[in-house]
C-alpha positions in Angstrom: 0.0 0.0 0.0 2.8 2.5 0.9 4.6 1.8 -2.4 1.3 2.3 -4.2 0.9 5.7 -2.5 4.5 6.7 -3.5 4.0 5.6 -7.2 0.6 7.4 -7.5 1.9 10.5 -5.9 -0.4 10.4 -2.9 2.6 10.4 -0.7 5.4 12.7 -2.0 8.0 12.0 0.7 8.6 9.2 3.2 11.7 9.4 5.4 12.6 7.3 8.4 15.4 7.7 10.9 15.4 5.0 13.6 11.9 5.4 15.1 11.0 8.8 13.6 9.1 8.9 10.3 8.0 11.9 8.3 5.4 11.6 5.6 4.5 14.4 3.2 1.3 13.7 1.4 -1.4 15.4 -0.7 -4.5 15.9 1.5 -6.7 15.8 -1.6 -5.4 12.3 -2.5 -5.1 10.4 0.8 -6.1 11.1 4.4 -4.1 11.1 7.6 -6.5 8.5 9.0 -5.9 6.1 6.2 -2.1 6.4 6.5 -2.2 6.0 10.3 -4.5 3.0 10.0 -2.3 1.4 7.5 0.9 2.0 9.5 -0.7 0.7 12.7 -1.8 -2.5 11.0 1.7 -3.5 9.7 2.5 -5.4 12.9 0.5 -6.0 16.0 3.3 -4.6 18.3 4.0 -1.5 16.1 2.0 1.6 16.9 2.4 4.9 15.0 1.7 8.0 17.1 0.9 10.9 15.0 2.2 14.4 15.6 0.0 17.1 14.2 1.2 20.5 12.8 0.8 23.5 15.0 0.5 26.8 13.2 1.7 25.1 9.9 4.8 24.0 11.7 6.1 20.5 12.7 9.4 19.3 14.2 11.3 16.3 12.9 14.6 15.2 14.5 16.5 18.5 14.8 14.6 20.3 12.1 11.6 22.6 12.3 9.6 22.5 9.1 7.1 25.3 8.3 4.6 24.8 5.6 4.2 27.9 3.5 1.6 28.4 0.7 3.8 26.8 -2.0 7.0 25.7 -0.2 8.5 24.3 2.9 10.9 26.4 5.1 13.4 24.6 7.2 14.8 25.8 10.5 16.8 24.2 13.3 14.7 22.8 16.2 15.9 22.6 19.8 13.9 20.9 22.4 12.7 23.3 25.2 14.9 21.6 27.7 18.1 22.3 25.8 20.4 24.5 28.0 23.1 25.5 25.5 25.7 24.5 28.0 29.1 23.9 26.4 32.2 22.6 28.1 34.2 25.6 29.2 37.5 26.0 27.3 39.6 26.2 30.5 38.4 22.7 31.6 40.8 19.9 31.6 39.1 18.1 28.7 41.1 17.3 25.6 41.0 20.0 23.0 39.3 17.7 20.5 36.4 17.2 22.9 36.1 20.9 23.6 36.0 21.8 19.9 33.6 19.0 18.9 30.5 20.8 20.0 31.4 23.9 18.1 32.3 21.9 15.0 28.9 20.1 15.2 26.9 23.4 15.6 28.8 25.1 12.8 28.6 22.2 10.4 24.9 21.8 11.1 24.3 25.5 10.6 26.2 25.5 7.2 24.8 22.2 5.9 21.1 22.7 6.8 19.2 24.6 4.0 17.9 27.4 6.2 17.3 31.1 5.4 19.9 33.7 6.1 17.9 35.1 9.1 17.7 31.6 10.6 21.4 31.1 10.0 22.2 34.4 11.9 20.0 33.3 14.7 21.7 29.9 14.8 25.1 31.6 14.9 24.0 33.7 17.8 22.5 30.8 19.8 25.2 28.2 19.0 28.5 30.1 18.9 28.3 33.0 21.4 31.3 31.6 23.4 33.4 30.8 20.3 35.0 34.3 20.0 35.9 34.2 23.7 37.3 30.6 23.3 39.4 31.5 20.3 40.7 34.7 21.9 41.5 32.8 25.1 43.2 30.0 23.1 45.3 32.3 21.0 46.3 34.4 24.0 47.4 31.3 26.0 49.8 30.2 23.2 51.7 33.5 23.0 
C-alpha cells in the first residue's frame, strides 16, 4: 500500500530515521487516518503515534519544518529543555572534545538549508562563546 501511495503521488515524501518517520502527502489524495490506520496494521506490536502540525509547523529530528503556501521552510529545532551548555574552554578536557560541540553546531548550521535570518539566529545561539574561546586559546599560546 505504501509503495502504491508513492507511485501514484499520494505520498510525496517518506523518510525514516530509527523510530522517527516523516510523511508528506497530498490531503486531496489520501487522508491522515488512512495512513495512520495502514501503518498501525503493519505489525501488532507497532504503533504509530501521529504528531500534528501546530501553526503550519512541525518538528522532525532537529529540524523545524514550516509549511508555506507553496513551499517548505526549514529551520533548526531545539527541544525546550536544551540548555546551550558547552564545556568551558579552561576545563581539563582534551581540545578535540572541547571543539567537537562547536564543530557540530557550525557544520549543522552550514549544511542545513535554512534562510539567512535563521542562519544568523543559529550563529547567535550556537556560537556565542566561540569568540571568547578563540581569543583565550590564542592568548594562551603566546
